[in-house]
Backbone as CSV, one residue per row, in Angstrom:
resi,resn,N_x,N_y,N_z,CA_x,CA_y,CA_z,C_x,C_y,C_z
1,MET,0.858,-1.178,0.000,0.000,0.000,0.000,0.901,1.238,0.000
2,LYS,0.539,2.214,-0.808,1.322,3.447,-0.875,0.510,4.603,-0.311
3,PHE,1.209,5.543,0.316,0.585,6.764,0.805,1.395,7.927,0.281
4,GLU,0.728,8.839,-0.437,1.414,10.021,-0.959,1.306,11.157,0.047
5,LEU,2.436,11.588,0.510,2.542,12.628,1.528,2.417,14.002,0.876
6,GLU,1.438,14.789,1.325,1.215,16.112,0.748,1.921,17.211,1.542
7,GLU,2.259,16.922,2.785,2.952,17.885,3.646,4.382,17.386,3.870
8,ASP,5.113,18.013,4.798,6.466,17.562,5.120,6.434,16.230,5.865
9,TYR,5.368,16.031,6.672,5.245,14.808,7.463,3.785,14.586,7.844
10,ILE,3.497,13.394,8.373,2.186,13.099,8.942,2.442,12.355,10.251
11,GLU,1.651,12.660,11.263,1.811,11.970,12.543,1.339,10.531,12.374
12,LEU,2.026,9.615,13.038,1.770,8.191,12.863,0.313,7.810,13.089
13,PHE,-0.287,8.256,14.182,-1.676,7.859,14.460,-2.632,8.381,13.391
14,LYS,-2.336,9.553,12.837,-3.180,10.115,11.777,-3.051,9.307,10.492
15,LEU,-1.857,8.829,10.205,-1.638,8.004,9.017,-2.483,6.737,9.089
16,LEU,-2.470,6.079,10.238,-3.247,4.844,10.400,-4.736,5.111,10.233
17,LYS,-5.187,6.244,10.758,-6.606,6.602,10.666,-6.993,6.936,9.217
18,VAL,-6.197,7.745,8.547,-6.477,8.167,7.168,-6.547,6.965,6.228
19,LEU,-5.691,5.985,6.434,-5.652,4.818,5.560,-6.690,3.764,5.926
20,GLY,-7.442,4.002,7.003,-8.481,3.059,7.393,-7.948,1.826,8.113
21,LEU,-6.694,1.876,8.551,-6.117,0.747,9.288,-6.521,0.797,10.754
22,ALA,-7.074,1.923,11.161,-7.616,2.090,12.508,-8.995,2.729,12.344
23,GLU,-9.918,2.323,13.191,-11.292,2.829,13.091,-11.410,4.287,13.521
24,SER,-10.491,4.721,14.393,-10.523,6.091,14.916,-9.126,6.464,15.382
25,GLY,-8.977,7.719,15.772,-7.703,8.160,16.327,-7.364,7.397,17.601
26,ALA,-8.374,7.146,18.424,-8.162,6.410,19.676,-7.722,4.973,19.391
27,HIS,-8.325,4.351,18.384,-7.947,2.986,18.004,-6.507,2.962,17.487
28,ALA,-6.130,3.964,16.689,-4.763,4.060,16.168,-3.769,4.184,17.319
29,LYS,-4.093,5.031,18.287,-3.205,5.218,19.440,-3.068,3.925,20.231
30,MET,-4.163,3.160,20.353,-4.122,1.892,21.072,-3.198,0.899,20.353
31,LEU,-3.301,0.818,19.024,-2.430,-0.075,18.263,-0.961,0.272,18.494
32,ILE,-0.669,1.556,18.522,0.712,2.012,18.727,1.166,1.680,20.150
33,GLU,0.331,1.969,21.144,0.666,1.667,22.542,0.926,0.186,22.754
34,GLU,0.169,-0.656,22.045,0.301,-2.111,22.195,1.431,-2.688,21.336
35,GLU,2.280,-1.805,20.812,3.465,-2.182,20.034,3.128,-3.042,18.817
36,GLN,2.015,-2.716,18.147,1.597,-3.449,16.955,2.003,-2.736,15.669
37,VAL,2.760,-1.641,15.812,3.148,-0.843,14.652,4.667,-0.795,14.553
38,LYS,5.171,-1.070,13.350,6.616,-0.986,13.112,6.895,0.150,12.141
39,ARG,7.972,0.851,12.404,8.436,1.934,11.529,9.827,1.547,11.049
40,ASN,9.965,1.333,9.768,11.244,0.920,9.188,11.805,-0.322,9.885
41,GLY,10.921,-1.263,10.217,11.332,-2.526,10.807,11.476,-2.543,12.321
42,GLU,11.335,-1.380,12.966,11.469,-1.273,14.424,10.119,-0.891,15.022
43,VAL,9.806,-1.432,16.196,8.552,-1.086,16.873,8.571,0.405,17.198
44,GLU,7.487,1.095,16.861,7.351,2.536,17.139,6.254,2.730,18.173
45,THR,6.580,3.385,19.279,5.603,3.591,20.354,5.193,5.050,20.510
46,ARG,5.739,5.922,19.691,5.372,7.337,19.773,4.187,7.592,18.858
47,LYS,3.051,7.955,19.448,1.818,8.163,18.682,1.959,9.286,17.666
48,ARG,2.684,10.313,18.040,2.817,11.492,17.183,4.153,11.527,16.440
49,ALA,4.767,10.352,16.263,6.020,10.283,15.505,5.781,10.888,14.124
50,LYS,6.714,11.711,13.677,6.579,12.379,12.382,7.075,11.451,11.286
51,ILE,6.141,10.986,10.468,6.455,10.071,9.385,6.715,10.892,8.123
52,VAL,7.866,10.657,7.502,8.258,11.420,6.307,8.391,10.479,5.103
53,ALA,8.517,11.072,3.934,8.665,10.301,2.694,9.880,9.382,2.798
54,GLY,9.731,8.182,2.258,10.818,7.213,2.268,10.709,6.193,3.384
55,GLU,9.785,6.418,4.324,9.644,5.495,5.436,8.636,4.400,5.105
56,GLN,8.735,3.308,5.870,7.834,2.183,5.698,7.206,1.860,7.050
57,ILE,5.890,1.737,7.053,5.124,1.444,8.266,4.454,0.093,8.080
58,GLU,4.481,-0.725,9.131,3.836,-2.034,9.079,2.876,-2.166,10.256
59,VAL,1.643,-2.558,9.949,0.635,-2.781,10.986,-0.352,-3.824,10.482
60,GLY,-0.643,-4.800,11.315,-1.628,-5.827,10.962,-1.363,-6.529,9.648
61,GLY,-0.110,-6.754,9.322,0.225,-7.432,8.072,0.258,-6.523,6.858
62,GLU,-0.190,-5.292,7.003,-0.157,-4.309,5.904,1.162,-3.548,5.960
63,ILE,1.757,-3.339,4.799,2.970,-2.533,4.712,2.637,-1.277,3.921
64,ILE,2.924,-0.132,4.541,2.645,1.160,3.912,3.972,1.804,3.538
65,THR,4.107,2.175,2.281,5.279,2.903,1.823,4.864,4.366,1.681
66,VAL,5.577,5.243,2.384,5.254,6.672,2.363,6.121,7.333,1.290
67,GLU,5.456,8.010,0.353,6.158,8.654,-0.751,5.810,10.129,-0.818
68,ALA,6.739,10.908,-1.344,6.464,12.324,-1.575,5.485,12.412,-2.743
69,ILE,4.585,13.359,-2.684,3.611,13.525,-3.761,4.365,13.962,-5.019
70,SER,4.059,13.344,-6.138,4.725,13.696,-7.391,3.950,14.802,-8.075
71,MET,4.672,15.828,-8.469,4.033,16.986,-9.092,4.397,17.064,-10.540
């Protein structure tokens, strides 16, 4: 799954919510707290971690590749 980043970054919990991998912001935060989210292969526990282009997020078997928006 690819996500095109329109800003400089997106907070991790917002990314999960926008992509529908979490039902709500609270659900996204719970997934992160329960160490179910990996950032570039490492468990990420910071809910508001700034995700930038080039990073890879993994949650629930889904792999998200974050890319800069192509203009």
